[in-house]
C-alpha positions in Angstrom: 61.5 94.4 136.3 60.3 92.8 139.5 58.6 90.2 137.4 61.9 89.3 135.7 63.5 88.9 139.1 60.7 86.7 140.3 61.0 84.3 137.4 64.7 83.3 137.8 66.2 81.7 140.9 69.7 80.3 141.3 70.1 76.6 142.1 72.0 76.0 145.3 74.5 73.5 143.7 75.4 75.9 140.8 75.7 78.8 143.2 78.1 76.8 145.4 80.2 75.6 142.5 80.6 79.1 141.0 81.3 80.7 144.4 84.0 78.0 145.0 85.5 78.7 141.6 85.6 82.5 142.3 87.3 81.9 145.6 90.0 80.0 143.9 90.2 82.6 141.2 91.1 85.3 143.7 93.4 83.1 145.7 97.1 84.1 144.9 98.4 80.5 144.8 95.9 78.9 142.5 96.3 77.4 139.0 94.9 80.4 137.1 95.0 78.7 133.7 92.9 75.8 134.9 90.4 78.1 136.7 90.1 80.3 133.6 89.3 77.2 131.5 86.5 76.3 134.0 85.1 79.8 134.0 85.1 79.7 130.2 83.2 76.4 130.5 80.6 77.9 132.8 80.3 80.9 130.4 78.6 78.5 127.9 75.5 78.2 130.2 72.9 80.8 129.3 72.2 81.9 132.9 75.9 82.1 134.0 75.7 85.9 134.1 72.5 85.7 136.2 74.5 83.8 138.8 77.2 86.4 138.8 74.7 89.2 139.2 73.1 87.3 142.1 76.4 86.7 143.8 77.3 90.4 143.5 74.0 91.6 144.7 73.2 89.3 147.6 75.1 89.6 150.9 73.0 87.1 152.7 75.0 84.1 151.2 77.8 84.9 153.7 80.2 85.4 150.8 83.3 87.6 151.2 83.4 91.0 149.6 86.3 89.8 147.4 84.1 87.0 145.9 81.3 89.4 145.3 83.7 91.9 143.7 85.2 89.1 141.5 81.7 88.1 140.4 81.0 91.7 139.5 84.2 92.2 137.5 83.7 89.0 135.6 80.1 90.0 134.9 81.3 93.4 133.5 83.8 91.7 131.2 81.2 89.2 130.0 78.5 91.8 129.4 80.9 93.8 127.2 81.0 91.0 124.7 77.8 89.1 125.2 75.1 91.4 126.5 73.3 91.8 123.1 73.1 88.0 122.7 71.5 87.4 126.1 67.7 86.7 126.3 65.6 89.7 127.2 64.6 88.1 130.5 68.2 87.6 131.4 69.0 91.2 130.5 66.1 92.4 132.7 67.1 90.1 135.6 70.7 91.5 135.6 69.5 95.1 135.5 66.9 94.4 138.3 69.6 93.0 140.6 72.0 95.9 140.0 69.8 98.9 140.8 69.0 98.1 144.4 72.8 97.7 145.0 73.5 101.3 144.2 73.0 102.0 147.9 74.8 98.8 149.2 76.4 99.3 152.6 79.8 98.2 151.4 81.8 100.7 149.2 83.6 97.9 147.2 80.2 96.5 146.2 78.8 99.9 145.3 81.9 100.7 143.2 81.7 97.4 141.4 78.0 97.9 140.7 78.8 101.4 139.4 81.3 99.9 137.0 78.9 97.2 135.7 76.1 99.9 135.3 78.4 102.1 133.3 79.2 99.3 130.9 75.5 98.4 130.4 74.8 102.1 129.9 77.6 102.3 127.2 76.0 99.3 125.4 72.4 100.4 125.5 72.6 104.2 126.1 69.7 106.1 127.8 67.0 104.5 125.6 68.1 101.0 126.5 67.5 101.5 130.3 65.0 104.2 131.2 64.7 103.0 134.8 68.3 103.7 135.4 67.9 107.5 135.3 64.9 107.3 137.6 66.9 105.2 140.1 70.0 107.5 140.0 67.8 110.6 140.6 66.0 108.9 143.5 69.4 107.9 145.0 70.8 111.5 144.7 67.6 113.0 146.3 67.5 110.4 149.1 69.9 112.2 151.5 71.3 108.7 152.4 75.1 108.8 152.0 75.5 105.3 150.6 72.8 105.8 148.0 74.1 109.2 147.0 77.7 107.9 146.7 76.6 104.8 144.8 74.7 106.9 142.3 77.5 109.4 142.0 80.0 106.7 141.4 77.9 105.3 138.5 77.3 108.7 137.0 81.0 109.6 137.2 81.9 106.4 135.4 79.3 107.2 132.7 80.6 110.8 132.3 84.1 109.5 132.1 83.3 107.1 129.2 80.4 108.6 127.2 79.7 112.2 128.5 77.9 113.1 125.3 75.3 110.4 125.9 73.7 112.3 128.8 73.3 115.3 126.6 70.6 113.9 124.3 66.8 114.3 124.0 65.0 111.3 125.4 61.4 110.6 124.4 59.2 110.7 127.5 61.6 113.0 129.4 60.8 116.7 129.7 64.6 117.6 129.5 67.9 116.1 128.7 69.5 113.8 131.4 72.4 116.2 131.9 70.0 119.1 132.6 68.4 116.9 135.3 71.8 116.1 136.8 73.6 119.4 136.5 71.8 121.4 139.3 72.1 118.3 141.6 75.9 118.0 140.8 76.5 121.7 141.5 74.5 121.4 144.8 76.9 118.6 145.9 79.8 121.1 145.7 78.5 122.1 149.2 78.1 118.6 150.5 79.8 117.9 153.9 81.1 114.6 152.4 84.4 115.0 150.5 83.7 111.9 148.4 80.5 113.5 147.0 82.3 116.9 146.4 85.0 115.0 144.5 82.7 112.9 142.4 80.4 115.8 141.5 83.3 118.0 140.4 84.9 115.1 138.5 81.6 114.6 136.6 81.3 118.3 135.6 84.9 118.5 134.6 84.3 115.8 132.0 82.0 118.3 130.2 84.4 121.2 129.9 85.5 120.1 126.4 82.0 119.2 125.0 80.4 122.1 126.9 76.6 121.2 126.8 74.1 124.0 127.2 73.4 122.8 130.8 77.0 123.7 131.8 77.3 126.8 129.7 74.1 128.2 131.4 75.4 127.3 134.8 78.9 128.6 134.2 78.8 131.4 136.9 77.6 128.9 139.5 80.3 126.4 138.4 83.1 129.0 138.6 82.0 130.3 142.0 81.9 126.7 143.2 85.5 126.2 141.9 86.6 129.3 143.9 85.2 127.9 147.1 86.5 124.3 146.5 90.0 125.7 145.8 90.4 125.8 149.5 88.8 122.4 150.2 90.4 120.4 153.0 90.5 117.3 150.6 93.5 117.2 148.4 91.6 115.1 145.7 89.1 118.0 145.4 91.8 120.7 145.2 93.5 118.7 142.5 90.3 118.5 140.4 89.8 122.3 140.8 93.2 122.9 139.3 92.5 120.4 136.6 89.3 122.3 135.8 91.1 125.6 135.4 93.8 124.0 133.3 91.1 122.6 130.9 89.2 125.8 130.9 92.2 127.9 130.0 93.0 125.4 127.2 89.6 125.0 125.6 87.4 127.9 126.9 89.8 130.7 127.8 87.1 133.4 127.1 85.0 132.0 129.9 87.8 132.3 132.4 89.1 135.6 131.2 87.0 137.8 133.5 88.1 135.8 136.5 91.7 135.2 135.4 93.4 137.3 138.1 91.6 135.5 140.9 92.4 132.1 139.3 96.1 133.0 139.0 96.1 134.0 142.7 94.6 130.6 143.7 96.9 128.6 141.3 99.9 130.3 142.9 98.8 129.0 146.2 98.0 125.6 144.8 101.4 125.5 143.2 102.9 125.5 146.8 100.4 122.8 148.0 101.7 120.3 150.5 100.2 117.6 148.4 102.5 117.1 145.4 99.7 115.9 143.1 97.8 119.2 143.7 101.0 121.2 143.1 101.7 119.3 139.9 98.2 119.9 138.5 98.5 123.6 139.4 101.9 123.8 137.7 100.3 122.5 134.4 98.4 125.8 134.4 101.3 128.0 133.4 102.1 126.1 130.2 98.4 125.9 129.3 98.1 129.7 129.9 101.1 130.5 127.7 100.0 128.1 124.9 96.4 129.5 125.0 94.9 132.5 123.4 95.0 134.9 126.4 97.4 137.8 126.2 100.6 136.7 128.0 100.9 140.1 129.6 98.2 139.1 132.0 100.8 136.9 133.7 103.6 139.5 133.7 102.8 141.1 137.1 102.7 137.7 138.8 106.2 136.6 137.6 108.1 137.9 140.7 106.0 135.5 142.8 105.7 132.6 140.3 109.4 132.2 139.4 110.6 131.5 142.9 107.8 128.9 143.3 108.9 127.2 140.2 112.5 127.2 141.2 111.7 125.9 144.7 109.6 123.0 143.0 112.5 122.1 140.8 114.5 120.9 143.8 114.5 117.0 143.9 111.7 115.7 146.2 113.0 113.4 149.0 111.2 110.4 147.4 112.2 111.1 143.8 113.3 107.7 142.4 116.1 109.5 140.5 117.8 109.9 143.9 117.9 106.1 144.4 118.9 105.4 140.7 121.8 107.9 141.1 123.4 105.6 143.7 124.0 103.0 141.0 127.5 102.9 139.6 128.5 101.0 136.5 129.0 97.8 138.5 125.3 97.5 139.1 123.7 95.3 136.4 120.9 97.0 134.4 117.4 95.9 135.5 114.9 94.9 132.8 112.8 98.0 133.4 115.8 100.2 132.7 115.8 98.9 129.1 113.1 101.0 127.5 111.8 99.5 124.2 113.6 101.3 121.3 111.9 102.3 118.1 113.8 102.7 114.8 112.2 105.3 112.5 112.2 104.3 108.9 114.0 106.4 106.3 112.1 109.4 105.0 113.2 111.3 101.9 112.3 114.9 102.1 112.6 118.3 103.8 111.4 117.4 107.3 113.6 115.2 109.5 111.6 113.8 112.4 111.6 116.0 115.5 113.3 114.1 118.3 112.4 114.9 121.8 115.2 116.1 124.1 116.3 113.0 125.9 115.2 114.2 129.3 117.2 112.7 132.0 114.5 110.6 133.5 111.1 109.7 132.0 108.5 110.0 134.8 106.5 113.3 134.7 106.6 115.0 138.1 106.5 118.4 139.7 110.2 119.0 139.2 110.0 118.4 135.4 106.7 120.2 135.1 108.2 123.3 136.9 111.3 123.2 134.6 109.1 123.0 131.5 107.0 125.9 132.9 110.2 128.0 133.4 111.3 127.1 129.8 107.9 128.2 128.4 107.9 131.5 130.4 111.5 132.2 129.2 110.3 131.7 125.6 107.4 134.1 126.1 108.9 136.8 128.3 112.5 136.4 127.2 115.0 138.4 129.2 112.3 140.2 131.2 112.4 137.2 133.7 116.1 137.5 134.4 116.0 140.3 137.0 113.6 138.1 139.1 115.2 134.8 138.3 119.0 135.4 138.4 119.1 136.5 142.1 117.2 133.3 143.1 119.6 131.1 141.0 122.7 132.9 142.5 121.3 132.5 146.0 120.9 128.7 145.5 124.4 128.4 143.9 126.0 130.3 146.8 125.2 127.5 149.2 128.2 125.3 149.0 127.6 122.9 151.9 126.8 119.3 151.1 123.4 119.5 152.6 122.4 122.1 150.0 123.4 120.1 146.9 119.8 119.7 145.7 119.4 123.5 145.7 122.5 123.9 143.6 121.4 121.1 141.2 118.0 122.9 140.7 119.8 126.1 140.0 121.8 124.4 137.2 118.6 122.9 135.9 117.1 126.4 135.8 120.1 127.8 133.8 119.5 125.0 131.3 115.7 125.5 131.1 116.1 129.2 130.1 118.8 128.5 127.5 116.6 129.2 124.5 114.2 131.9 125.8 116.7 134.1 127.6 119.7 133.7 125.3 119.8 137.4 124.3 120.2 138.5 127.8 122.5 135.7 128.7 124.7 135.8 125.6 127.1 138.5 126.8 127.6 136.5 130.1 127.9 133.1 128.4 131.7 132.9 129.0 131.2 133.4 132.7 128.2 131.0 132.9 130.2 128.3 131.0 133.3 129.0 133.2 131.1 128.5 136.2 129.5 125.3 134.9 132.7 123.5 133.8 134.0 122.7 137.3 130.6 121.3 138.2 131.3 118.5 135.7 133.6 117.2 138.4 131.3 117.8 141.3 131.2 115.0 144.0 127.4 114.6 143.6 126.5 112.5 140.5 123.2 114.3 139.9 125.0 117.7 139.7 127.5 116.2 137.2 124.6 114.8 135.1 122.5 118.0 135.1 125.6 120.1 134.2 126.1 117.9 131.1 122.4 118.6 130.1 122.6 122.3 130.8 125.9 122.7 128.8 124.2 120.8 125.9 121.4 123.4 125.9 123.9 126.1 125.1 126.0 124.1 122.6 124.7 126.0 119.6 125.9 129.3 121.1 129.1 127.8 122.4 130.0 126.7 118.9 129.0 130.1 117.4 131.5 131.6 119.9 134.5 129.6 118.7 135.7 132.4 116.5 135.6 135.0 119.3 138.3 135.6 122.0 138.8 132.6 124.2 135.8 130.9 122.4 137.9 128.0 121.1 139.5 127.4 124.4 136.1 127.3 126.1 134.8 124.9 123.4 137.8 122.6 124.0 137.2 122.6 127.7 133.6 121.6 127.3 134.5 119.0 124.8 137.1 117.5 127.1 134.8 117.8 130.2 132.0 115.9 128.5 134.4 113.2 127.3 135.7 112.8 130.9 132.1 112.4 132.1 131.4 109.9 129.3 133.9 107.7 131.2 132.2 108.4 134.6 131.6 105.4 136.8 128.0 106.5 137.5 125.4 105.2 135.0 123.2 108.3 135.1 126.2 110.6 134.5 127.3 108.4 131.6 123.9 108.7 130.0 123.6 112.4 130.5 127.2 113.0 129.2 126.8 110.8 126.1 123.4 112.5 125.2 124.9 116.0 125.8 127.9 115.1 123.7 125.7 113.9 120.8 123.9 117.3 120.9 127.3 119.1 120.9 128.4 117.0 117.9 125.3 118.0 115.9 126.1 121.7 116.4 129.9 121.5 116.1 130.1 119.4 112.9 133.4 120.0 111.2 134.8 121.8 114.3 135.2 118.3 115.8 137.7 117.2 113.1 140.9 118.3 115.0 139.7 116.3 118.0 138.5 113.2 116.2 141.2 110.9 117.6 140.6 111.7 121.3 136.8 111.7 120.8 136.9 108.2 119.2 139.2 106.9 121.9 136.8 108.0 124.6 133.6 106.8 122.8 135.2 103.4 122.1 136.4 103.1 125.7 132.9 103.8 126.8 131.7 101.2 124.3 133.9 98.6 125.9 132.6 99.3 129.5 129.0 100.4 129.2 126.0 98.2 130.0 123.2 97.6 127.6 121.0 100.6 128.3 123.8 103.2 128.0 125.4 101.3 125.1 122.5 102.5 122.9 123.5 106.1 123.6 127.1 105.4 122.6 125.9 104.0 119.3 123.9 107.2 118.9 126.9 109.4 119.7 129.1 107.4 117.2 126.5 107.7 114.5 126.0 111.4 115.2 129.8 111.9 115.0 129.9 110.2 111.6 127.1 112.4 110.4 128.8 115.5 111.7 132.4 115.0 110.3 131.5 113.0 107.2 134.5 112.0 105.0 137.0 113.4 107.5 136.4 110.1 109.3 137.8 108.2 106.3 141.4 108.0 107.6 143.2 104.8 108.6 144.2 106.2 112.1 140.5 106.8 112.9 139.2 103.7 111.4 141.7 101.6 113.3 140.1 102.9 116.6 136.5 102.9 115.4 135.9 99.7 113.4 137.5 96.7 115.2 135.3 96.9 118.3 132.1 97.5 116.2 133.0 94.6 113.9 133.8 92.4 116.9 130.3 93.1 118.3 128.8 92.6 114.8 130.3 89.1 114.7 129.2 88.2 118.3 125.5 89.1 117.8 123.1 86.7 116.1 120.5 87.6 113.5 117.8 87.2 116.2 119.5 89.6 118.8 117.7 93.0 119.1 121.0 94.6 120.2 121.8 94.4 116.4 119.3 97.3 115.8 121.4 100.2 117.1 124.5 98.7 115.6 122.8 98.5 112.2 121.8 102.2 112.6 125.3 103.1 113.6 126.8 101.4 110.5 124.3 103.3 108.4 125.7 106.6 109.5 129.3 105.3 109.2 128.7 104.0 105.6 127.3 107.3 104.6 130.2 109.2 106.2 133.0 107.1 104.8 131.5 107.0 101.3 133.7 104.8 99.1 136.0 104.3 102.1 133.4 101.9 103.5 134.0 99.5 100.6 136.6 97.5 102.6 133.8 96.6 105.1 130.9 96.5 102.7 130.7 92.9 101.5 130.0 91.1 104.9 127.6 94.0 105.9 125.7 93.8 102.7 125.4 90.0 102.8 124.2 90.0 106.3 121.5 92.6 105.6 120.3 90.4 102.8 120.3 87.3 105.0 118.4 89.1 107.7 115.7 90.3 105.3 115.5 86.8 103.8 115.2 85.0 107.1 112.6 87.6 108.4 110.5 87.0 105.2 110.6 83.3 106.0 109.9 83.8 109.7 106.7 85.6 108.8 105.3 82.3 107.5 107.3 79.7 109.3 109.5 80.9 112.2 110.7 77.3 113.0 112.2 76.9 109.6 113.6 80.4 109.7 115.2 79.8 113.1 114.2 83.3 114.2 111.0 84.9 115.5 109.5 87.5 113.1 110.2 91.1 114.1 109.7 93.7 111.3 112.3 96.0 112.9 115.1 93.6 111.7 113.9 94.1 108.1 113.5 97.9 108.5 117.0 98.4 110.0 118.6 96.1 107.4 116.9 97.9 104.4 118.0 101.3 105.9 121.5 100.1 106.2 121.4 98.9 102.5 120.3 102.5 101.7 123.2 103.9 103.7 125.5 101.6 101.7 124.0 102.7 98.4 124.4 106.3 99.4 128.0 105.8 100.7 129.4 103.4 98.0 127.4 104.9 95.1 127.9 102.8 91.9 130.5 100.8 93.9 127.6 98.8 95.3 126.7 97.5 91.8 128.8 94.3 92.0 127.3 93.3 95.3 123.8 93.9 94.1 124.5 92.0 90.9 125.6 88.8 92.8 122.5 88.8 95.1 118.8 88.3 95.0 118.2 91.7 96.4 115.9 92.8 93.5 113.3 90.1 94.2 113.5 90.6 98.0 113.1 94.4 97.6 110.0 93.9 95.4 108.5 91.7 98.1 109.3 94.3 100.8 107.7 97.1 98.7 104.5 95.1 98.9 104.7 94.1 102.6 101.7 94.6 104.9 103.7 96.6 107.3 103.9 100.3 106.4 107.3 100.9 107.9 108.8 98.0 105.8 107.2 99.5 102.7 108.6 102.9 103.7 112.2 101.7 104.0 111.9 99.5 100.9 110.7 102.4 98.7 113.5 104.6 100.1 115.9 101.8 99.0 114.2 101.6 95.6 114.9 105.3 95.1 118.5 104.9 96.2 119.1 102.0 93.9 117.5 103.9 91.0 120.2 106.5 91.5 123.2 104.2 91.7 122.5 101.0 89.9 119.2 101.2 87.9 120.4 98.4 85.6 119.7 95.8 88.3 116.1 96.9 88.7 115.4 96.7 84.9 114.1 93.1 84.7 111.2 94.0 87.0 110.9 97.7 86.4 107.2 97.8 85.6 106.4 95.8 88.7 108.3 98.3 90.8 106.7 101.3 89.2 103.2 99.8 89.6 103.8 98.9 93.3 105.1 102.4 94.0 102.2 104.1 92.1 99.7 102.1 94.2 101.0 103.8 97.4 99.9 107.1 96.0 96.1 106.6 95.7 94.2 108.7 98.3 93.3 105.9 100.7 97.0 104.8 100.8 98.1 108.3 101.5 95.6 108.6 104.3 96.8 105.4 105.8 100.6 105.9 105.5 101.7 109.3 104.3 105.4 108.6 104.8 105.2 105.5 102.6 103.5 107.6 99.9 106.2 110.2 100.3 109.0 107.7 99.6 107.0 106.1 96.8 106.6 109.4 95.1 110.3 110.2 95.5 111.4 106.8 94.2 109.2 107.1 91.1 110.9 110.4 90.3 114.3 108.9 90.8 113.4 106.0 88.5 111.9 108.3 85.9 115.1 110.3 85.3 117.2 107.0 84.9 114.8 104.9 82.7 113.3 107.9 80.8 110.6 106.8 78.3 110.3 103.4 80.0 108.3 105.0 82.8 105.5 106.0 80.3 103.0 103.1 81.2 102.5 104.6 84.7 102.8 108.3 84.0 99.0 109.0 83.8 98.2 106.9 86.9 100.9 108.7 88.9 99.8 112.2 87.7 96.2 111.4 88.6 97.4 110.8 92.2 99.9 113.7 92.4 97.5 116.4 91.2 95.0 116.1 94.2 98.0 116.3 96.6 99.1 119.6 94.9 95.5 120.9 94.8 94.8 120.3 98.4 98.1 120.6 100.3 96.6 121.8 103.5 97.2 119.5 106.4 99.4 117.2 104.3 103.0 116.5 105.1 105.2 119.3 103.6 107.7 116.7 102.3 105.0 114.9 100.3 103.8 118.1 98.6 107.4 119.0 97.7 108.2 115.5 96.4 104.9 115.5 94.4 105.9 118.7 92.7 109.4 117.3 91.9 108.2 114.0 90.6 105.5 115.6 88.5 108.4 117.7 87.0 110.6 114.7 86.4 107.8 112.9 84.6 107.1 116.0 82.5 110.8 116.2 81.7 111.1 112.5 80.4 107.5 112.2 78.9 106.3 115.7 78.1 104.1 114.4 75.3 102.0 112.5 77.9 102.0 115.1 80.6 101.5 118.3 78.6 97.9 117.8 77.3 96.7 117.9 80.9 98.7 121.0 81.9 95.8 123.4 82.6 94.4 121.1 85.3 97.4 121.3 87.5 99.8 124.1 86.5 98.7 126.6 89.2 99.0 124.4 92.3 102.2 122.8 90.8 103.9 126.2 90.4 102.8 127.2 93.9 104.4 124.1 95.3 107.6 124.7 93.3 107.9 128.1 94.9 108.3 126.4 98.3 111.2 124.1 97.3 114.8 125.2 98.2 117.3 125.5 95.4 118.9 122.2 94.6 119.3 119.6 91.8 115.8 118.2 92.5 114.3 121.6 91.9 116.3 121.9 88.7 114.8 118.6 87.5 111.3 119.8 88.3 111.9 123.0 86.3 113.3 121.1 83.3 109.9 119.3 83.4 108.0 122.6 83.7 109.8 124.0 80.7 109.4 120.8 78.6 105.6 120.6 79.4 105.0 124.3 78.6 107.0 124.2 75.4 105.0 121.2 74.3 101.6 122.9 75.1 102.0 126.7 75.4 98.3 127.5 75.2 97.6 125.1 78.1 99.5 127.3 80.5 99.0 130.7 79.2 96.2 131.6 81.6 98.4 130.6 84.5 101.4 132.7 83.3 101.5 134.7 86.6 102.0 131.4 88.5 104.9 130.4 86.2 106.5 133.8 86.7 106.3 133.4 90.5 107.8 130.0 90.3 110.7 131.3 88.2 111.2 134.1 90.6 111.5 131.7 93.6 115.1 130.7 92.6 117.9 132.5 94.4 120.1 131.4 91.5 119.9 128.6 88.9 123.3 127.1 88.8 122.7 125.2 85.6 123.3 127.5 82.7 121.3 125.4 80.2 118.3 125.4 82.6 118.6 129.1 83.1 118.5 129.5 79.3 115.4 127.3 79.0 113.5 129.4 81.6 114.5 132.5 79.7 113.2 131.0 76.4 109.8 130.0 78.0 109.3 133.5 79.5 110.4 135.3 76.4 108.2 133.0 74.3 105.2 134.0 76.3 106.1 137.7 76.1 106.2 137.5 72.3 103.0 135.3 72.1 101.0 137.8 74.3 102.3 141.1 72.9 103.4 144.0 75.0 100.0 145.1 76.4 98.9 141.7 77.7 102.4 141.0 79.1 102.5 144.3 81.0 99.0 143.5 82.4 100.3 140.2 83.6 103.3 141.9 85.2 101.1 144.4 87.0 99.4 141.6 88.9 102.7 140.5 90.5 104.5 141.8 93.6 107.3 144.3 92.7 109.9 142.0 94.2 108.8 139.2 91.8 109.0 141.4 88.8 112.5 142.6 89.8 113.7 139.0 90.2 112.3 138.1 86.7 114.6 140.7 85.2 117.5 138.2 85.4 115.6 136.1 82.7 115.8 139.1 80.3 112.0 139.9 80.4 
């Protein structure tokens, strides 16, 4: 290496130019674009990286630390992309300059060198740089703080990026690198220098998940070290100790089990740490413990101490930014950072609507939220057992009525919301008092008490709605409804947001109970719509859409439409096709169209036409945005396709005249072949909806649609985009029952894709498995002569999947197919008769009389074919409950 260093020397002029350029590069007022171009120009020279390494390594040039650091960071970025193409002598030179700098006197230089070394290590691994290990060990054993810290910094960065690379056998080394480092790292737990304790612990923590033998064999020493470091004076070290325990309880609970009582004691202390980051890391432990495999009862005796700590940490910290946000009333304009990007999820046909997270009131994870989440989890595990400890603390906080104690009261209301699910059995008898207590808080003078009360009430909305039939239940429901509507018109933006979100949750639960209040609800929501700013406007759209979903056709009355539609139509006319504020409006219209059904027809034509225009201009924008006049953004296409689906669902065959006058068929086919998965997903959903309401307009390109949909079902496509496959599968089934025999050219292709899904359903989306079983049945129903010869290959997994599907018309179609296929090829299914019996027994009731008779015929046919003895033997393999349910088929 020394030879490589001796061969290359920088030229003074080149050195001066590059240093000058780096000085400009780090100056805040310089023309960065021009400098970047010049740096790119220098990058063409083969020894440019040598210069950068020289500048980083040599202090004697009188260059500032900032210039040396800039050289190092530029070197790191260059090496990532070009190291393998450098000449061997250049590679050696750079490495030879870096190693002596591990012990540089300046920490910035040491840290930059550690970063560059870690990148080189990731590129070449241990084998590519054997001298590195030797240098790191020498530095660690040197007892010189700078050298030790420089080496530890580099090792930490390597462990962070590629921990497994130190746990490999290296030719010429007696043991793996991690075995060489592990005892030295553990020794550093006792170093008098906090920075070394922190780096050593940070390195070992990176190995908890991969757990090399070196750590496993040293586990006792590591755990003892953690117990000592738990009381370390440095907060960074204490935080890493908590992090280690959280990781251990998640991935290696058995190793912690013998020590778990001591760990809990120390975590309880850390949860009260003066340093909020330590307390937050400690607080993560409770959720990890409850989610893990340790018996929860191990935590029970600590609850009387833990619960007050959690409650105390749920009080707003003085510097919580929510406190500053809460000052803003509606006259403050939204800031750009308030407007989170929004994501529209494409339509999915099936049994599993996407889980939506609770809209928590603010989105930064902190000790308050973590503590509330911990309380929520504890309440779900221990249920009402936590109430004797918890309620006195909540009552004590609520009893303090002075203004100075408002944060304590707010935390108590948050706690009541956090335990809503887990403790509902114990709380249910007291729910009227709890709600009666909360309702006045909706009018509290402190905005954050008003907003948390909205959230807490929403957490109980399911039970409040259940109570409508009981004494005073309706009166209480009405009070909450009116209270939330009042808060929707609050002047504070945070309260508006919380009230609107809470109201949407209440709407979902209350459904038809909202009907008597529709007029006043619409008046409030549309007043909010007129006064809210952008960010909260999105939540109003959500509340209007949820209302439409909840009350359905009840909304289809002139007195309601006169309140609802004019403001929405006015906004619809104001917004251009390039305005992203159109997205939530398109979504809102989708819900309204589905709710109003044929009642939407008076608004349908301009909405339909605009959706077509948007899809068309987006298709053009993809290839030429200047000609299109809008920038390409696939979300416009997805939202428009979904609204067209909503129209198809709402208007039914009433959409036919609109489709007939448009070029939607050709646009739809293009969208079904789009590169973007979410466009294909929405397009295939629309294809299925059109198949149901106006298949005649798909006819001219039917085979193309079928082939495109079938393509989405091959195994690589399913792996890449399961939701697209799900919708494709559903659409093929919907087309099949409309076009009957015309589906025959694709039947075998589709079956060959569906059978592997049914045979290996583990880990697949439940909806895809159900749709596969239904579509296979629909194909069997319309083309039994094509499907039946292959019956024996798939009848068992098919019947198993049919058992899982709830009773509805889709299951009826699937069973018509099952009966048709079995009738066409009785011997093909005879060995799987027990599976057919289980599937038949999975019905609660077949509403269709002719289908019921078909199932009877199939089962009785097999009974005659087998004879009494073989039939009885088949019955004896079934559960008694299955046999009992089969009796309704007369067998």
